[in-house]
N, C-alpha and C positions, 0 to 999 in steps of 0.2 A: 773702841780698843784704846785711846789715849786717855781716856778716863780712868780704865782699869790698869793699864799701867803706871799712871801715874799714884793710885792706891799701892798698888805691889810696891813701890818704891817708897813708900811713906818710913822715913826712918835712916834712911839708905841715901837719900839725896840732899847732899851738902851745897847745891849752887846756892850764892847769895840771895836773898831777898831784897827787894827794893819797896821805895815809896810808891804806891799804885794809886791812882785819883779812882775811887771808889764809884763816884758818879759818873763818870767818863765809860767804865766798863760795864758799869748797868745800863747805860744808854747804847753804846754798842751793841749788848745782847738783846736788848728789847727790840733794836733795829735788825738785829739777823732773824730774832723770832719772827717780827712782823712780816719780814720777805720771805721765811719757811712757810707762814701759813697765810697768805694774802687774802683768801676768802673765808677766813674765820671769823666768826661774828663776836668770837670773845674781845672786849675793847680795854685798851690797856692806857692807865693816865701813869704818867711818871713823873714823879716830883724828886729830883735828883740834885742835892746842894753838892756842889762842886768843888766846895773847900774842904771835902772830906778825903783823906788819905789814909790809907793803914798800909801796914807794911808787912807783906807778904809776896808770893809767887803770883803774877798777874793771872797766868794760865789757873791756877786754882780758884782764884775768885770768879773768873769766866766760867768753869765748869760749874761751881756751886749755883751761878745764877742761871746760866741754861739749865741745870735742873731744876730750879724752883719754877722759873717764868716759863719753860717748856712743859712741866707736870700738869700748869693749870692749860695750857693749850690741847693737850693730850686727854685731860680728864673731863674737862668742863665742854657743855655743848654751846655757852655762849655767856652773855653777861658781862660784869665787870671785875678787872684786874687793878688793883691799886699798887703800885710799885713805887717805894720811898727809901731816899738814901740821904741819911741827916746823921748828926750826932746829938748825945745826950751826955751829959756829966763826963764830958771829955771821950767817951767811946766812939767809935762809928756805929751807924745801925743800918740795916738794909732789914725793910718789911716789906712783906708780898701778901697781900690781902684780897681775897676774893669773896662773890658770894654765891658760891655753888653750894653743893649739897653737904659738906665738911668731909674730912679725913676720917675714913672708915670706924677708926677709934673712937670716934666723937658719934657717932651715931646710933640711934636707938635701935634700929632695922636696919637689916642687909639691906643693900641695893643691888640691882644689876651691875656686873662688873664691867671696868672699862676697860680699853685697850692697855697694854703696857706689862713691864716684866715686875713693876715693883720695886725697882732697884733706885730709882731719883732719890726719893728721900734717903734712903739708907746711906746713899753715897755722900749725900748731903750732911748726914750726921756724923758719918765718919771722917768726913774733911773738918768738919768743927770742931771734932774730940782731937784730931790730929795737930790743927793749928791753935788750941786755946780760945775757939771762938763758942761764945754761948749761942743755943741753940733754943728756942721758944716757940712750941707749936701750942695755938688754944684756940677753941671754937669762937666764933665771932656771934654776939649774942643777935644780930641781926640775919644770921645764915652766914655759912662757908666759915671759912678758916685763916686765920692770921698766921704766917710763919715771921718770927723775928731772930736774925743773925746777928750779934753784936760783936764786934771787933775792939777788944780794948787797947787801950792808950793810941785811940786815932789822933789825928791832929787835925785841927780844923782851922 
């Protein structure tokens, strides 16, 4: 409900943004997801540069991370998930890479549908568009998907 309210208020909320420790937020979300799925066989590797800060609403960044990381636990039966927070050319960057079957748009053949409603990546796309963050989704050569969000003008 909070996510949908946040999206509905886009452009109306004039609450000041703040400098947010991106690595800290991502680490908290990873811990929360691990607690929600204690027996799930998906393994997370987290590499978070604690020096990366972005100017945003902390809750928006947390929602974005919950959707990206939570989707992996919803749609993947196991394997590896690599979550990385770093900076490149002065911009903050969040990369989430998995070794699963890949996004439906990258597959040659249809697969059995997985649970969910299909809103996760749509919300991520909308949040990125609203906050002028760059979103890039690409298939990985070795299988799976890499989703990268770039936060312009990050401070490292």
